[in-house]
KEDOZA-516477 format. One record per residue: chain; residue in one letter; residue number from 1; x, y, z of N, C-alpha, C, CB in turn. Coordinates in nm, 2 decimals. Glycine has a CB too. Example, Ala and Ser with C-alpha at 12.3 -4.5 7.8 and 13.67 -1.06 7.14 Angstrom:
// residues 2
> A, A, 1, 1.32, -0.57, 0.78, 1.23, -0.45, 0.78, 1.32, -0.33, 0.78, 1.13, -0.45, 0.90
> A, S, 2, 1.28, -0.22, 0.71, 1.37, -0.11, 0.71, 1.29, 0.00, 0.79, 1.41, -0.06, 0.57
// end
This chain:
// residues 180
> A, M, 1, 1.90, -1.55, 1.54, 1.80, -1.46, 1.59, 1.66, -1.51, 1.53, 1.82, -1.32, 1.56
> A, A, 2, 1.56, -1.50, 1.61, 1.43, -1.54, 1.56, 1.37, -1.43, 1.47, 1.33, -1.56, 1.68
> A, S, 3, 1.29, -1.47, 1.38, 1.23, -1.37, 1.29, 1.11, -1.30, 1.35, 1.19, -1.44, 1.15
> A, R, 4, 1.08, -1.19, 1.30, 0.96, -1.11, 1.35, 0.86, -1.11, 1.25, 1.00, -0.97, 1.39
> A, T, 5, 0.73, -1.12, 1.29, 0.62, -1.12, 1.19, 0.56, -0.98, 1.19, 0.52, -1.23, 1.23
> A, R, 6, 0.54, -0.93, 1.07, 0.46, -0.80, 1.06, 0.36, -0.82, 0.96, 0.56, -0.68, 1.02
> A, K, 7, 0.24, -0.77, 0.99, 0.12, -0.78, 0.90, 0.10, -0.64, 0.83, 0.00, -0.83, 0.97
> A, I, 8, 0.09, -0.65, 0.70, 0.06, -0.54, 0.61, -0.06, -0.56, 0.53, 0.18, -0.51, 0.52
> A, S, 9, -0.15, -0.46, 0.53, -0.27, -0.47, 0.46, -0.27, -0.37, 0.34, -0.40, -0.44, 0.55
> A, V, 10, -0.30, -0.43, 0.22, -0.31, -0.35, 0.10, -0.45, -0.32, 0.07, -0.24, -0.42, -0.02
> A, V, 11, -0.49, -0.19, 0.08, -0.63, -0.14, 0.06, -0.64, -0.04, -0.05, -0.68, -0.09, 0.19
> A, G, 12, -0.76, -0.03, -0.10, -0.79, 0.06, -0.21, -0.92, 0.02, -0.28, -0.67, 0.07, -0.31
> A, A, 13, -0.96, 0.10, -0.37, -1.09, 0.07, -0.45, -1.07, -0.06, -0.53, -1.12, 0.19, -0.53
> A, R, 14, -1.18, -0.11, -0.58, -1.17, -0.22, -0.68, -1.10, -0.19, -0.80, -1.32, -0.27, -0.71
> A, G, 15, -1.02, -0.28, -0.85, -0.95, -0.27, -0.98, -0.83, -0.17, -0.99, -1.05, -0.22, -1.07
> A, V, 16, -0.77, -0.14, -0.87, -0.66, -0.05, -0.87, -0.52, -0.12, -0.88, -0.66, 0.04, -0.75
> A, G, 17, -0.53, -0.25, -0.88, -0.41, -0.33, -0.90, -0.34, -0.38, -0.77, -0.31, -0.25, -0.98
> A, K, 18, -0.42, -0.39, -0.66, -0.37, -0.44, -0.54, -0.31, -0.58, -0.55, -0.48, -0.43, -0.43
> A, S, 19, -0.38, -0.67, -0.61, -0.33, -0.81, -0.62, -0.21, -0.81, -0.71, -0.44, -0.89, -0.68
> A, T, 20, -0.21, -0.74, -0.82, -0.10, -0.74, -0.91, 0.03, -0.68, -0.84, -0.13, -0.65, -1.03
> A, L, 21, 0.01, -0.58, -0.76, 0.12, -0.52, -0.68, 0.18, -0.63, -0.59, 0.07, -0.40, -0.61
> A, V, 22, 0.09, -0.69, -0.52, 0.14, -0.79, -0.42, 0.21, -0.91, -0.48, 0.02, -0.84, -0.33
> A, V, 23, 0.15, -0.96, -0.59, 0.20, -1.08, -0.66, 0.34, -1.04, -0.72, 0.10, -1.13, -0.77
> A, Q, 24, 0.35, -0.92, -0.78, 0.47, -0.87, -0.83, 0.58, -0.87, -0.72, 0.45, -0.73, -0.90
> A, Y, 25, 0.54, -0.82, -0.61, 0.64, -0.81, -0.49, 0.68, -0.95, -0.44, 0.58, -0.73, -0.38
> A, V, 26, 0.58, -1.04, -0.42, 0.61, -1.17, -0.36, 0.67, -1.27, -0.46, 0.48, -1.23, -0.30
> A, D, 27, 0.61, -1.27, -0.58, 0.65, -1.38, -0.68, 0.72, -1.32, -0.80, 0.53, -1.45, -0.72
> A, N, 28, 0.74, -1.19, -0.81, 0.80, -1.13, -0.93, 0.74, -1.17, -1.06, 0.95, -1.16, -0.93
> A, Y, 29, 0.60, -1.16, -1.05, 0.52, -1.20, -1.17, 0.41, -1.10, -1.19, 0.46, -1.35, -1.14
> A, F, 30, 0.38, -1.07, -1.31, 0.27, -0.98, -1.34, 0.14, -1.06, -1.37, 0.30, -0.88, -1.45
> A, L, 31, 0.03, -1.03, -1.30, -0.09, -1.10, -1.33, -0.16, -1.03, -1.45, -0.19, -1.09, -1.21
> A, E, 32, -0.18, -1.10, -1.56, -0.23, -1.04, -1.68, -0.39, -1.03, -1.67, -0.20, -1.13, -1.80
> A, S, 33, -0.45, -1.13, -1.60, -0.60, -1.13, -1.59, -0.64, -1.07, -1.46, -0.65, -1.27, -1.60
> A, Y, 34, -0.76, -1.01, -1.47, -0.82, -0.96, -1.35, -0.93, -1.05, -1.30, -0.87, -0.81, -1.37
> A, Y, 35, -0.91, -1.09, -1.17, -1.02, -1.17, -1.10, -1.04, -1.10, -0.97, -0.98, -1.32, -1.08
> A, P, 36, -1.16, -1.05, -0.94, -1.19, -0.98, -0.82, -1.14, -1.07, -0.70, -1.33, -0.94, -0.80
> A, T, 37, -1.07, -1.00, -0.61, -1.01, -1.07, -0.49, -1.12, -1.07, -0.38, -0.88, -1.00, -0.44
> A, I, 38, -1.13, -1.18, -0.31, -1.21, -1.18, -0.19, -1.12, -1.14, -0.08, -1.28, -1.33, -0.17
> A, Q, 39, -1.02, -1.22, -0.06, -0.91, -1.18, 0.04, -0.81, -1.29, 0.03, -0.96, -1.17, 0.19
> A, N, 40, -0.68, -1.25, 0.01, -0.57, -1.34, 0.01, -0.46, -1.30, 0.10, -0.52, -1.35, -0.14
> A, Q, 41, -0.38, -1.39, 0.14, -0.27, -1.36, 0.22, -0.14, -1.42, 0.16, -0.28, -1.41, 0.37
> A, F, 42, -0.04, -1.33, 0.15, 0.09, -1.38, 0.10, 0.20, -1.36, 0.20, 0.12, -1.30, -0.03
> A, N, 43, 0.30, -1.44, 0.20, 0.41, -1.43, 0.29, 0.54, -1.41, 0.22, 0.41, -1.55, 0.39
> A, K, 44, 0.63, -1.33, 0.28, 0.76, -1.32, 0.22, 0.86, -1.29, 0.34, 0.76, -1.20, 0.12
> A, S, 45, 0.97, -1.35, 0.34, 1.08, -1.32, 0.43, 1.17, -1.22, 0.38, 1.16, -1.45, 0.47
> A, I, 46, 1.20, -1.11, 0.45, 1.29, -1.01, 0.41, 1.39, -0.98, 0.52, 1.21, -0.88, 0.37
> A, S, 47, 1.50, -0.93, 0.48, 1.60, -0.89, 0.58, 1.60, -0.74, 0.59, 1.75, -0.94, 0.54
> A, F, 48, 1.58, -0.69, 0.72, 1.57, -0.55, 0.74, 1.65, -0.52, 0.87, 1.42, -0.50, 0.75
> A, R, 49, 1.74, -0.43, 0.86, 1.83, -0.39, 0.97, 1.89, -0.51, 1.04, 1.74, -0.31, 1.07
> A, G, 50, 1.94, -0.60, 0.96, 2.01, -0.72, 1.02, 1.91, -0.82, 1.09, 2.10, -0.67, 1.11
> A, Q, 51, 1.79, -0.80, 1.07, 1.69, -0.89, 1.13, 1.60, -0.95, 1.02, 1.60, -0.82, 1.23
> A, T, 52, 1.56, -1.08, 1.03, 1.47, -1.14, 0.94, 1.33, -1.11, 0.98, 1.49, -1.29, 0.92
> A, Y, 53, 1.25, -1.06, 0.89, 1.10, -1.03, 0.91, 1.02, -1.12, 0.82, 1.07, -0.88, 0.88
> A, E, 54, 0.92, -1.18, 0.88, 0.82, -1.26, 0.80, 0.71, -1.15, 0.78, 0.77, -1.39, 0.88
> A, V, 55, 0.69, -1.11, 0.65, 0.59, -1.01, 0.62, 0.47, -1.09, 0.57, 0.65, -0.91, 0.52
> A, E, 56, 0.36, -1.07, 0.64, 0.23, -1.12, 0.59, 0.16, -1.01, 0.53, 0.15, -1.18, 0.71
> A, V, 57, 0.13, -1.03, 0.40, 0.07, -0.92, 0.32, -0.08, -0.97, 0.30, 0.14, -0.90, 0.18
> A, L, 58, -0.17, -0.89, 0.35, -0.31, -0.92, 0.33, -0.36, -0.84, 0.21, -0.40, -0.88, 0.46
> A, D, 59, -0.39, -0.91, 0.11, -0.45, -0.85, -0.02, -0.60, -0.85, 0.00, -0.40, -0.93, -0.15
> A, T, 60, -0.65, -0.73, 0.02, -0.80, -0.72, 0.06, -0.88, -0.71, -0.07, -0.82, -0.60, 0.15
> A, A, 61, -1.01, -0.74, -0.05, -1.11, -0.72, -0.16, -1.12, -0.57, -0.18, -1.25, -0.78, -0.12
> A, G, 62, -1.15, -0.53, -0.30, -1.17, -0.38, -0.33, -1.27, -0.32, -0.23, -1.21, -0.36, -0.48
> A, Q, 63, -1.23, -0.20, -0.18, -1.32, -0.13, -0.09, -1.40, -0.03, -0.16, -1.23, -0.06, 0.02
> A, D, 64, -1.52, -0.01, -0.10, -1.60, 0.10, -0.13, -1.65, 0.16, 0.00, -1.72, 0.07, -0.23
> A, E, 65, -1.72, 0.26, 0.00, -1.76, 0.33, 0.13, -1.84, 0.24, 0.22, -1.83, 0.46, 0.10
> A, F, 66, -1.89, 0.13, 0.17, -1.98, 0.04, 0.25, -1.91, -0.08, 0.30, -2.10, 0.00, 0.17
> A, T, 67, -1.79, -0.12, 0.24, -1.73, -0.24, 0.28, -1.59, -0.23, 0.34, -1.72, -0.33, 0.16
> A, I, 68, -1.56, -0.10, 0.37, -1.42, -0.08, 0.42, -1.40, -0.14, 0.56, -1.39, 0.07, 0.42
> A, L, 69, -1.30, -0.23, 0.57, -1.25, -0.28, 0.69, -1.36, -0.34, 0.78, -1.18, -0.17, 0.77
> A, Q, 70, -1.44, -0.42, 0.73, -1.55, -0.48, 0.81, -1.49, -0.58, 0.91, -1.64, -0.56, 0.72
> A, D, 71, -1.37, -0.64, 0.88, -1.31, -0.73, 0.98, -1.19, -0.66, 1.04, -1.27, -0.87, 0.91
> A, S, 72, -1.21, -0.59, 1.15, -1.10, -0.51, 1.21, -1.04, -0.59, 1.32, -1.15, -0.38, 1.26
> A, S, 73, -1.07, -0.72, 1.33, -1.02, -0.81, 1.44, -0.88, -0.85, 1.42, -1.11, -0.93, 1.46
> A, T, 74, -0.83, -0.84, 1.30, -0.69, -0.88, 1.27, -0.60, -0.77, 1.30, -0.68, -0.93, 1.12
> A, L, 75, -0.49, -0.80, 1.38, -0.39, -0.69, 1.40, -0.31, -0.67, 1.28, -0.30, -0.74, 1.52
> A, V, 76, -0.31, -0.55, 1.23, -0.23, -0.51, 1.12, -0.14, -0.40, 1.16, -0.33, -0.45, 1.00
> A, H, 77, -0.01, -0.42, 1.12, 0.09, -0.32, 1.16, 0.10, -0.20, 1.07, 0.22, -0.39, 1.17
> A, G, 78, 0.06, -0.21, 0.95, 0.07, -0.10, 0.86, -0.01, -0.12, 0.73, 0.22, -0.07, 0.81
> A, Y, 79, -0.04, -0.01, 0.66, -0.13, -0.01, 0.55, -0.07, 0.05, 0.42, -0.26, 0.06, 0.58
> A, I, 80, -0.09, -0.01, 0.31, -0.06, 0.04, 0.18, -0.18, 0.09, 0.12, 0.03, -0.06, 0.09
> A, L, 81, -0.20, 0.22, 0.10, -0.32, 0.28, 0.04, -0.29, 0.29, -0.11, -0.36, 0.42, 0.10
> A, V, 82, -0.37, 0.22, -0.19, -0.34, 0.21, -0.34, -0.46, 0.28, -0.42, -0.32, 0.07, -0.38
> A, Y, 83, -0.42, 0.36, -0.51, -0.52, 0.41, -0.61, -0.46, 0.39, -0.75, -0.56, 0.56, -0.58
> A, A, 84, -0.54, 0.40, -0.85, -0.50, 0.39, -0.99, -0.49, 0.53, -1.04, -0.59, 0.30, -1.07
> A, V, 85, -0.38, 0.57, -1.10, -0.36, 0.70, -1.16, -0.46, 0.73, -1.27, -0.22, 0.73, -1.20
> A, N, 86, -0.52, 0.62, -1.33, -0.62, 0.64, -1.44, -0.76, 0.63, -1.39, -0.60, 0.53, -1.55
> A, S, 87, -0.78, 0.64, -1.25, -0.91, 0.64, -1.20, -0.93, 0.75, -1.09, -0.94, 0.50, -1.14
> A, R, 88, -1.00, 0.85, -1.12, -1.03, 0.96, -1.03, -1.11, 0.91, -0.91, -1.11, 1.07, -1.10
> A, S, 89, -1.21, 0.82, -0.93, -1.29, 0.77, -0.82, -1.21, 0.69, -0.72, -1.41, 0.68, -0.88
> A, S, 90, -1.11, 0.61, -0.76, -1.02, 0.54, -0.67, -0.94, 0.64, -0.58, -0.93, 0.44, -0.74
> A, F, 91, -0.90, 0.75, -0.64, -0.83, 0.85, -0.57, -0.91, 0.92, -0.47, -0.76, 0.95, -0.66
> A, E, 92, -1.04, 0.95, -0.51, -1.13, 1.02, -0.42, -1.18, 0.94, -0.30, -1.25, 1.07, -0.50
> A, L, 93, -1.17, 0.81, -0.31, -1.21, 0.72, -0.21, -1.11, 0.71, -0.09, -1.24, 0.58, -0.26
> A, L, 94, -0.98, 0.75, -0.12, -0.87, 0.73, -0.02, -0.90, 0.80, 0.11, -0.75, 0.78, -0.08
> A, P, 95, -0.95, 0.93, 0.12, -0.97, 0.98, 0.25, -1.07, 0.90, 0.33, -1.02, 1.13, 0.24
> A, V, 96, -1.17, 0.85, 0.27, -1.27, 0.76, 0.34, -1.20, 0.64, 0.39, -1.39, 0.72, 0.24
> A, I, 97, -1.12, 0.57, 0.31, -1.05, 0.45, 0.35, -0.96, 0.49, 0.47, -0.97, 0.39, 0.23
> A, R, 98, -0.88, 0.59, 0.46, -0.79, 0.63, 0.57, -0.86, 0.66, 0.70, -0.71, 0.76, 0.53
> A, D, 99, -0.97, 0.73, 0.68, -1.05, 0.77, 0.81, -1.10, 0.64, 0.87, -1.17, 0.86, 0.77
> A, K, 100, -1.15, 0.54, 0.79, -1.20, 0.42, 0.85, -1.09, 0.34, 0.91, -1.26, 0.33, 0.74
> A, I, 101, -0.97, 0.34, 0.86, -0.86, 0.27, 0.93, -0.83, 0.34, 1.06, -0.73, 0.28, 0.84
> A, L, 102, -0.82, 0.47, 1.06, -0.79, 0.54, 1.19, -0.90, 0.52, 1.29, -0.77, 0.69, 1.16
> A, E, 103, -1.03, 0.52, 1.24, -1.14, 0.49, 1.33, -1.14, 0.35, 1.39, -1.27, 0.51, 1.25
> A, S, 104, -1.10, 0.25, 1.30, -1.10, 0.12, 1.35, -0.98, 0.09, 1.45, -1.09, 0.02, 1.23
> A, T, 105, -0.87, 0.16, 1.43, -0.76, 0.14, 1.52, -0.77, 0.23, 1.64, -0.63, 0.17, 1.44
> A, G, 106, -0.85, 0.33, 1.64, -0.87, 0.41, 1.76, -0.75, 0.51, 1.78, -0.88, 0.33, 1.88
> A, T, 107, -0.67, 0.53, 1.68, -0.56, 0.62, 1.69, -0.56, 0.73, 1.58, -0.42, 0.55, 1.69
> A, D, 108, -0.48, 0.83, 1.59, -0.48, 0.93, 1.49, -0.36, 0.91, 1.39, -0.47, 1.07, 1.55
> A, K, 109, -0.27, 0.81, 1.42, -0.15, 0.79, 1.33, -0.13, 0.64, 1.33, -0.03, 0.87, 1.38
> A, V, 110, -0.12, 0.58, 1.21, -0.09, 0.44, 1.18, 0.01, 0.44, 1.07, -0.22, 0.36, 1.14
> A, P, 111, 0.11, 0.35, 1.07, 0.20, 0.34, 0.96, 0.12, 0.32, 0.83, 0.30, 0.23, 0.98
> A, M, 112, 0.15, 0.41, 0.73, 0.08, 0.40, 0.60, 0.18, 0.46, 0.49, -0.05, 0.48, 0.60
> A, I, 113, 0.15, 0.41, 0.37, 0.22, 0.47, 0.26, 0.12, 0.48, 0.14, 0.35, 0.38, 0.22
> A, L, 114, 0.12, 0.58, 0.07, 0.03, 0.61, -0.04, 0.10, 0.57, -0.17, -0.01, 0.76, -0.05
> A, V, 115, 0.03, 0.48, -0.25, 0.08, 0.43, -0.38, -0.01, 0.47, -0.50, 0.11, 0.28, -0.37
> A, G, 116, 0.04, 0.54, -0.59, -0.03, 0.56, -0.72, 0.01, 0.46, -0.81, -0.01, 0.71, -0.77
> A, N, 117, -0.07, 0.37, -0.85, -0.04, 0.25, -0.94, -0.09, 0.28, -1.08, -0.11, 0.12, -0.88
> A, K, 118, -0.05, 0.20, -1.17, -0.09, 0.20, -1.32, -0.03, 0.32, -1.39, -0.24, 0.20, -1.33
> A, L, 119, 0.09, 0.35, -1.36, 0.16, 0.46, -1.42, 0.18, 0.44, -1.57, 0.29, 0.48, -1.35
> A, D, 120, 0.16, 0.32, -1.62, 0.17, 0.29, -1.76, 0.05, 0.33, -1.84, 0.20, 0.14, -1.78
> A, L, 121, -0.06, 0.37, -1.77, -0.18, 0.41, -1.84, -0.20, 0.56, -1.83, -0.30, 0.33, -1.77
> A, E, 122, -0.30, 0.60, -1.91, -0.32, 0.75, -1.92, -0.38, 0.80, -1.79, -0.42, 0.78, -2.03
> A, R, 123, -0.32, 0.91, -1.74, -0.35, 0.97, -1.61, -0.49, 1.04, -1.61, -0.25, 1.06, -1.57
> A, K, 124, -0.56, 1.02, -1.50, -0.68, 1.10, -1.47, -0.65, 1.17, -1.34, -0.80, 1.01, -1.45
> A, V, 125, -0.54, 1.13, -1.27, -0.50, 1.20, -1.14, -0.36, 1.24, -1.16, -0.52, 1.10, -1.02
> A, G, 126, -0.33, 1.37, -1.14, -0.20, 1.42, -1.16, -0.10, 1.39, -1.05, -0.20, 1.57, -1.18
> A, H, 127, 0.02, 1.39, -1.08, 0.13, 1.36, -0.99, 0.12, 1.45, -0.86, 0.27, 1.37, -1.05
> A, E, 128, 0.10, 1.58, -0.89, 0.10, 1.67, -0.78, -0.02, 1.65, -0.68, 0.09, 1.81, -0.83
> A, E, 129, -0.13, 1.60, -0.74, -0.25, 1.56, -0.65, -0.21, 1.45, -0.55, -0.37, 1.52, -0.74
> A, G, 130, -0.14, 1.35, -0.60, -0.09, 1.24, -0.51, 0.00, 1.30, -0.41, -0.02, 1.13, -0.60
> A, V, 131, 0.10, 1.38, -0.45, 0.19, 1.44, -0.35, 0.11, 1.52, -0.24, 0.29, 1.53, -0.42
> A, K, 132, 0.02, 1.60, -0.29, -0.06, 1.68, -0.20, -0.14, 1.60, -0.10, -0.15, 1.77, -0.27
> A, L, 133, -0.20, 1.49, -0.15, -0.28, 1.41, -0.06, -0.19, 1.34, 0.04, -0.36, 1.30, -0.14
> A, A, 134, -0.07, 1.29, 0.00, 0.02, 1.23, 0.09, 0.07, 1.32, 0.20, 0.14, 1.18, 0.02
> A, R, 135, 0.09, 1.45, 0.16, 0.13, 1.55, 0.26, 0.02, 1.57, 0.36, 0.17, 1.68, 0.19
> A, E, 136, -0.11, 1.58, 0.31, -0.22, 1.60, 0.40, -0.23, 1.48, 0.50, -0.36, 1.61, 0.32
> A, F, 137, -0.20, 1.36, 0.45, -0.21, 1.24, 0.54, -0.09, 1.23, 0.62, -0.23, 1.12, 0.45
> A, G, 138, 0.02, 1.30, 0.59, 0.15, 1.29, 0.66, 0.22, 1.16, 0.64, 0.12, 1.31, 0.81
> A, I, 139, 0.21, 1.11, 0.52, 0.27, 0.98, 0.48, 0.35, 0.99, 0.35, 0.17, 0.87, 0.47
> A, P, 140, 0.45, 0.90, 0.33, 0.52, 0.89, 0.20, 0.43, 0.86, 0.09, 0.64, 0.80, 0.21
> A, Y, 141, 0.48, 0.89, -0.03, 0.41, 0.87, -0.16, 0.50, 0.81, -0.26, 0.35, 1.00, -0.21
> A, I, 142, 0.45, 0.71, -0.33, 0.53, 0.65, -0.44, 0.43, 0.62, -0.56, 0.60, 0.51, -0.39
> A, E, 143, 0.48, 0.65, -0.68, 0.41, 0.61, -0.80, 0.48, 0.50, -0.87, 0.39, 0.74, -0.89
> A, I, 144, 0.40, 0.40, -0.92, 0.46, 0.29, -0.98, 0.37, 0.24, -1.09, 0.49, 0.18, -0.88
> A, S, 145, 0.42, 0.14, -1.17, 0.33, 0.06, -1.25, 0.37, -0.09, -1.21, 0.36, 0.09, -1.40
> A, A, 146, 0.27, -0.16, -1.15, 0.30, -0.30, -1.11, 0.33, -0.38, -1.24, 0.18, -0.36, -1.04
> A, K, 147, 0.29, -0.33, -1.35, 0.31, -0.41, -1.48, 0.46, -0.39, -1.52, 0.22, -0.36, -1.59
> A, T, 148, 0.51, -0.27, -1.51, 0.64, -0.25, -1.57, 0.76, -0.23, -1.47, 0.64, -0.13, -1.66
> A, T, 149, 0.72, -0.22, -1.34, 0.82, -0.20, -1.24, 0.87, -0.33, -1.18, 0.77, -0.11, -1.13
> A, S, 150, 1.00, -0.34, -1.15, 1.06, -0.46, -1.10, 1.02, -0.49, -0.96, 1.21, -0.46, -1.12
> A, E, 151, 1.03, -0.61, -0.92, 1.00, -0.65, -0.78, 1.09, -0.58, -0.68, 1.02, -0.81, -0.76
> A, Q, 152, 1.22, -0.56, -0.73, 1.31, -0.48, -0.64, 1.26, -0.34, -0.61, 1.45, -0.48, -0.71
> A, D, 153, 1.21, -0.27, -0.72, 1.16, -0.14, -0.70, 1.03, -0.14, -0.62, 1.14, -0.07, -0.83
> A, I, 154, 0.95, -0.24, -0.64, 0.82, -0.25, -0.56, 0.85, -0.28, -0.42, 0.73, -0.36, -0.62
> A, S, 155, 0.96, -0.34, -0.39, 1.00, -0.37, -0.25, 1.02, -0.25, -0.17, 1.12, -0.46, -0.25
> A, R, 156, 1.05, -0.13, -0.24, 1.07, -0.01, -0.17, 0.94, 0.03, -0.09, 1.11, 0.10, -0.26
> A, I, 157, 0.83, 0.00, -0.15, 0.70, 0.03, -0.08, 0.70, -0.05, 0.05, 0.58, -0.01, -0.17
> A, F, 158, 0.73, -0.17, 0.05, 0.71, -0.26, 0.17, 0.82, -0.22, 0.27, 0.72, -0.40, 0.13
> A, V, 159, 0.94, -0.20, 0.22, 1.05, -0.16, 0.31, 1.02, -0.02, 0.37, 1.19, -0.16, 0.23
> A, G, 160, 0.97, 0.07, 0.29, 0.93, 0.20, 0.35, 0.83, 0.19, 0.46, 0.88, 0.29, 0.24
> A, L, 161, 0.73, 0.10, 0.44, 0.63, 0.08, 0.54, 0.69, 0.01, 0.66, 0.51, 0.00, 0.48
> A, L, 162, 0.78, -0.08, 0.64, 0.84, -0.15, 0.75, 0.93, -0.05, 0.83, 0.93, -0.26, 0.70
> A, E, 163, 0.99, 0.05, 0.77, 1.06, 0.15, 0.84, 0.97, 0.23, 0.93, 1.13, 0.25, 0.74
> A, Q, 164, 0.85, 0.26, 0.89, 0.75, 0.33, 0.98, 0.71, 0.24, 1.09, 0.63, 0.37, 0.90
> A, I, 165, 0.68, 0.11, 1.06, 0.63, 0.02, 1.16, 0.74, 0.00, 1.27, 0.60, -0.12, 1.10
> A, E, 166, 0.87, 0.00, 1.23, 0.97, -0.03, 1.33, 1.03, 0.10, 1.39, 1.08, -0.10, 1.26
> A, G, 167, 0.97, 0.22, 1.35, 1.00, 0.34, 1.42, 1.10, 0.43, 1.36, 1.03, 0.31, 1.55
> A, E, 168, 1.15, 0.40, 1.24, 1.24, 0.49, 1.18, 1.17, 0.62, 1.15, 1.30, 0.43, 1.05
> A, K, 169, 1.24, 0.73, 1.18, 1.18, 0.86, 1.16, 1.17, 0.90, 1.02, 1.26, 0.97, 1.24
> A, I, 170, 1.05, 0.93, 0.97, 1.03, 0.97, 0.83, 0.95, 1.10, 0.84, 0.94, 0.86, 0.75
> A, D, 171, 1.01, 1.20, 0.78, 0.95, 1.33, 0.77, 0.88, 1.35, 0.64, 1.06, 1.44, 0.80
> A, P, 172, 0.75, 1.34, 0.63, 0.68, 1.35, 0.50, 0.70, 1.48, 0.43, 0.54, 1.33, 0.52
> A, E, 173, 0.74, 1.59, 0.50, 0.76, 1.72, 0.44, 0.89, 1.71, 0.36, 0.77, 1.83, 0.54
> A, N, 174, 0.99, 1.63, 0.40, 1.11, 1.62, 0.33, 1.12, 1.49, 0.24, 1.23, 1.62, 0.42
> A, E, 175, 1.01, 1.41, 0.25, 1.01, 1.28, 0.17, 1.00, 1.31, 0.03, 0.88, 1.20, 0.22
> A, K, 176, 1.08, 1.24, -0.05, 1.09, 1.26, -0.19, 0.99, 1.16, -0.26, 1.23, 1.24, -0.25
> A, C, 177, 0.92, 1.20, -0.36, 0.84, 1.11, -0.44, 0.93, 1.03, -0.52, 0.74, 1.19, -0.53
> A, I, 178, 0.89, 0.90, -0.53, 0.97, 0.81, -0.61, 0.89, 0.76, -0.72, 1.02, 0.68, -0.52
> A, I, 179, 0.94, 0.78, -0.85, 0.86, 0.74, -0.96, 0.94, 0.62, -1.02, 0.84, 0.85, -1.07
> A, M, 180, 0.88, 0.51, -1.04, 0.95, 0.39, -1.10, 0.89, 0.35, -1.22, 0.95, 0.28, -1.00
// end
């Protein structure tokens, strides 16, 4: 059987660990240094429901309210919304990012998953706040530390998003938060 290609975009404020999350998923490696991302694309083949998928992960530059999704010409199948649990401002930017995604796609529902990253650092955003926002958005929520979480556990984020893209029914009201 031929493989299917799915594009996933990782979005969030500057410095929330988007690149670290992606590199940990694709290469099972933690980036110690921080270099601002302009835009990178990573590829990984995964098996899902007996089918091979080529997942193209677009690691975007950090967003702020002025730079969100300036290039909407690329077809993206799903979005990973990332914030850092030690950054209140990165959390508060998420509704703006989500609204811009919905506006650019012209729909009111797009496959998304909310990720609270940097769980190894001191919290400025509580667990329940993340759960509440995910419920408001109607999407699943996962908390991780890209530094201390294994690639296998991080893959749950990507598989969870792929489930949405491929139409598996996910009820966010019954969705359990996963802390890794």
